[in-house]
C-alpha positions, 0 to 999 in steps of 0.5 A: 487466404482466410486461414492465413488472416485468422493467424496473422490478425491475432498475431499482429494484435498480440505483438503490436497493439499499443499498451500503456506500459514500457516495461523494464527488465529486472532480476526478481529473487526466487520466491522463498515460499512459506517456510521459516518464520512464514511457515503455513498457519491458520492464525488469521482464519475465523476472524470476527467481523464488523459489518460496514453496512454496504461500504467496501474495503477498509484499507487502513485503520487508525484510532483518534484521541476520542477513542474512536476507530477511523477507516477509509473505504472505496466510496471515498468515505471515511467511517468513524465508529466505536471499537466494537463497530457501534455508532458507525457513521460517515465522518468525511467524504473526501471525494477521492480514495482515502488510503493511509491515515494518521492523526497529528498533535492537534487532532486533525486526521491526515490522509493520503488520498490516492486521488485528491492528495495529502489532506487534513481533516478537522473535527467537523469532517471538512477536508483541506488539501495540504499538497497535491503537487511537488515542484509543479508536478502533480502527485498521482498516487498518494498511499501511506502517511505518518506524522512525526513528533515535530509535526512534519508529515511523511508520505508515499507517492506510489507511482508518478506514472500511473494514478487511479484517477487516470487509470480506472482505480487504485488496483488498475494503476498499481497493476500497471506500475508493478508490471512496468517496473519503472520504479518511480515511487517516492517518499516525501516530506511535508512541513506544515510550518513552512507549507512546503514539500520535498522529496526524501527518496525516490526510485521505489517500485510502488512505494506503499506503507510508511512508518517511523522508527522509534527514535524518529530518525528513520522511515520504514517504507514498503516497496510492493513491486520488489517484495521488500521493506526499506529503512530510510533516513528522514534526513535524506534528500532526493536519495535514489535507492537504486544507488548504495547509500548509508542513508538507506538499507533493505530491512526485510527482503524477498517477502512471500507476498506484496508488502502493503501498509505499515503500522506501529503496534505495541511493545515495539512491533511493526505490523505489515500486510501482505496483499496477495501471494507472489505469482507468475509475474516473477517469471516475466521479470527479465522478459518485458515483452511478456508483460506487454503481451499480458496486457493484450490478453483478456484480464481473466487470464492475467496472473493475479495474486490468489486470495490469501490472508497474511499479516506479519509483525517485525521489529526494527532489526527486521526480526519477524515476531508474528505471522498470521495467515489464512490460506482458505481463500475466503480472506479479503485482500489483507493490507495491514493491521492495527493493534490495540490492547484488546484487538488486532484489526485487519485492514483489507482492500476489498472486503465488506467488513472489518475483521478483528482478532481478540488479543 
């Protein structure tokens, strides 16, 4: 009897133990590998480092009109410093997880906080919640943000299913969302003049970084769970990207990694971070049961992305203009890049320093 039980109990556990996802089947495109514009290189290796004095994960970087650099870190702090890392200080503690950031015309720092919602932070470091719910539904996982010239704020809600506050952090919640593939990510607009928010587009598998086109008529949005970047009209209203529309098209498709932050750079360049290589999850795309099974095995056995530094720049026609990689395995989880005339700062989600390259 004991040998039978030793077989049946693990089998029952692997088949029946409750998990938080209800995965959906989808057709993952065959990974392109590192070819063409993404041919292997070491241009990101050996970046110089700004020590963050115990803080971890400068996930996004912006510059203020004061010429200072601002970055949010895992502790909930937003750090402020000189471009070379000098005079480093805590500008604000959001009490949450600041991800995307952008300044408005009045010099207020607008923050997409994954836990607290859309925040406005004044020069004194005091944070005010602009919006944390839409149509009575809480915003679970704010990620990217950009401010238009007319003052309207566009931001992404990565998942309406899994939020960091409920599931142990941003990485854990993101993993569950990508595994489930229920595509509940959204793009939203907040109008400060009316103090009202609306849904621009929905149906995205982990909506992540966001940027405005040069004419500010379109939004560029990275969809991490499907390895692509969209171009979506700002005038869209409740647009479901799963249905063909003249208001949305895929600009970059079948990327070799998970697209993360988007940030406009110089000379028309748009920078994008690829937060890890694609892996065996592609093989599970059409097999939802395997994704449930994965959650029942020890986490070290999960197919997680290998450490691989990678940022790219492209233009509004989707042409790749630059590709910088670090295959050494020493790079932190690259989430994006911020370009100035002097330096290219490399965002990351888990490093103890902020990397940069001289321009």
